[in-house]
C-alpha positions in Angstrom: 0.5 0.2 0.1 2.5 2.5 0.7 4.5 1.9 -2.3 1.6 2.4 -4.3 1.0 5.5 -2.8 3.6 6.5 -3.6 4.3 5.8 -7.1 0.7 6.8 -7.8 0.5 10.1 -5.8 4.1 10.9 -5.3 3.3 11.0 -1.5 5.4 9.3 1.2 4.0 9.5 5.0 6.7 10.4 7.5 4.9 8.6 10.1 2.2 5.3 9.9 -0.5 4.5 12.8 -2.0 1.6 12.9 -3.7 -1.0 15.5 -1.4 -4.1 17.3 -2.5 -6.4 14.5 0.6 -4.6 12.7 3.2 -4.8 15.8 5.3 -7.9 14.9 9.1 -7.3 14.9 9.3 -7.9 11.1 6.9 -4.9 9.7 8.2 -2.6 12.5 11.8 -3.6 11.4 10.6 -2.7 7.7 9.2 0.9 8.5 11.9 2.1 11.3 14.9 0.3 9.4 14.1 0.5 5.3 11.1 3.6 4.7 12.7 5.8 7.6 8.4 5.8 8.8 8.1 6.8 12.8 5.6 4.1 13.7 2.9 4.5 16.1 1.7 1.3 16.3 1.4 -0.8 19.6 4.2 -3.4 20.2 3.1 -6.7 20.2 5.2 -8.1 23.1 4.3 -11.5 25.4 7.1 -10.7 27.7 5.4 -9.1 30.5 5.0 -11.2 33.9 1.5 -10.7 35.5 2.8 -12.9 38.5 4.7 -10.2 40.3 8.1 -11.4 39.0 10.7 -9.3 37.1 9.9 -9.1 33.2 11.8 -8.1 30.4 11.5 -3.9 30.5 12.9 -4.6 33.6 16.2 -5.4 32.5 18.6 -2.7 31.1 20.1 -3.5 27.7 23.9 -3.0 26.8 24.4 -3.0 23.4 28.1 -2.3 23.6 28.4 -5.9 25.7 25.9 -7.1 23.7 24.0 -8.4 26.7 21.6 -7.8 28.9 22.1 -6.0 32.8 19.6 -7.3 35.6 18.4 -5.0 38.7 20.6 -6.2 40.4 23.6 -5.1 38.1 24.6 -9.0 37.1 25.1 -9.6 33.0 23.1 -12.0 31.3 25.0 -13.0 28.1 24.2 -14.9 25.1 27.7 -16.5 24.9 30.4 -17.0 27.6 33.3 -18.2 25.5 35.3 -17.6 22.0 35.0 -20.4 19.8 37.2 -21.4 17.2 34.9 -22.2 15.0 33.9 -18.6 13.1 30.6 -20.2 12.3 29.9 -20.3 15.9 28.0 -17.7 18.0 27.4 -15.7 14.8 24.4 -13.7 14.9 21.9 -15.2 12.9 18.7 -12.5 13.0 16.7 -14.9 14.9 15.0 -14.9 18.4 18.5 -14.5 20.8 18.4 -15.6 24.1 20.5 -14.3 27.3 21.3 -16.3 30.6 22.9 -15.2 34.0 25.1 -17.6 35.5 23.5 -20.2 38.0 25.6 -19.8 40.7 24.9 -16.0 40.4 21.0 -16.4 40.4 21.6 -18.9 43.3 23.3 -16.3 45.5 21.1 -13.5 44.4 18.9 -12.0 47.3 15.9 -11.1 44.2 15.5 -14.5 43.0 12.5 -15.3 44.8 11.3 -11.8 42.6 13.2 -13.0 39.8 13.5 -16.3 38.9 11.4 -18.4 41.6 11.0 -21.6 39.6 14.3 -21.8 37.3 17.9 -22.3 38.6 18.8 -19.3 36.7 17.5 -16.6 34.8 17.3 -15.9 31.3 15.5 -13.3 28.7 14.8 -13.8 24.8 15.4 -10.5 22.4 13.4 -11.0 19.2 14.4 -9.6 15.8 14.8 -6.2 14.9 13.8 -5.3 18.8 15.7 -1.6 18.4 12.3 -0.9 15.7 10.3 -2.6 18.9 12.0 -0.1 21.7 11.6 2.6 19.2 8.2 2.2 18.8 7.0 1.6 22.4 8.6 5.5 23.0 6.6 6.3 20.4 3.6 5.7 22.0 4.5 8.3 25.0 4.8 10.8 22.9 2.1 14.1 22.2 2.4 13.2 18.5 1.3 9.6 19.6 -1.5 11.2 21.0 -2.5 13.1 17.8 -2.0 10.0 15.5 -4.2 7.8 17.7 -6.7 10.6 17.0 -7.0 10.5 13.6 -6.3 7.1 13.2 -10.0 6.9 15.2 -11.7 9.5 12.9 -11.4 7.6 10.0 -12.1 4.1 11.4 -15.5 5.7 12.6 -15.9 6.7 8.9 -16.0 2.7 8.3 -17.9 1.5 11.3 -20.4 4.5 10.2 -20.3 2.6 6.3 -21.3 -0.9 7.9 -23.6 -0.1 10.8 -25.8 2.8 10.2 -25.4 2.9 6.0 -25.9 -1.4 5.6 -22.4 -1.8 4.1 -21.7 -4.7 6.2 -21.2 -7.3 3.1 -21.2 -6.1 -0.8 -24.4 -7.1 -3.3 -22.3 -6.5 -6.6 -19.3 -8.9 -7.4 -15.5 -8.9 -8.7 -13.3 -6.1 -7.8 -15.2 -3.1 -10.2 -18.3 -4.1 -8.6 -17.1 -3.4 -4.7 -14.6 -0.8 -5.8 -18.1 0.9 -7.6 -20.2 0.0 -4.4 -18.0 1.7 -2.0 -17.5 4.3 -4.1 -21.5 5.2 -3.9 -21.2 4.2 0.0 -18.7 7.4 0.5 -20.6 9.4 -1.5 -24.0 9.0 0.1 -21.4 9.2 3.9 -20.0 12.7 2.0 -23.1 13.9 1.0 -24.7 13.3 4.7 -22.0 14.8 6.4 -22.3 18.2 4.0 -25.8 18.6 5.1 -24.7 18.7 8.3 -23.0 21.4 7.7 -25.4 23.8 5.8 -26.2 26.8 8.1 -30.2 25.8 8.7 -32.8 28.9 7.8 -34.5 30.6 10.3 -37.8 29.6 11.0 -40.7 32.3 10.1 -41.7 34.1 12.9 -45.2 33.0 13.6 -48.5 36.0 12.7 -51.7 36.2 14.8 
């Protein structure tokens, strides 16, 4: 859709708003890294824990050393030794797992709120996690609220077409039939909006 819009109209958006269904790592990475578009999209994230223990956001990412730092200051690493085989330990672009040392976790005073049922704690890092973090940070800005309000206005138009104008299913066949039917429905919707914008004529005063 973005490519078609840019090719046909020469329009390239600086930001994009969408619902959670578009908040996977692949979409966010493509928008941020390849198209330089700010995504105001909720991130699909299943790492949040609800049992009172630390979740992944509680761990600080140390990009320079490729490791996570737990709230107690201990390092969670993906690899702890150098491999003689150059092909081992390389970044495959998939999900990464960062582990703490078992001895460190067993002696940690915060083990009960970190990994009470495991010998050691680990956290995963999804592909395109940088883009996911960028999207999370963008959701807290004032621009995110503006984009959310605009998205709701567009969604309300589709809801009005479906619920009020009865466009819950199409009656004409084929892509051209669907195009014509949606166009007529949009015309009816615009005419209804224009009628509301027209100033009301003053009623004549009643004569005796």
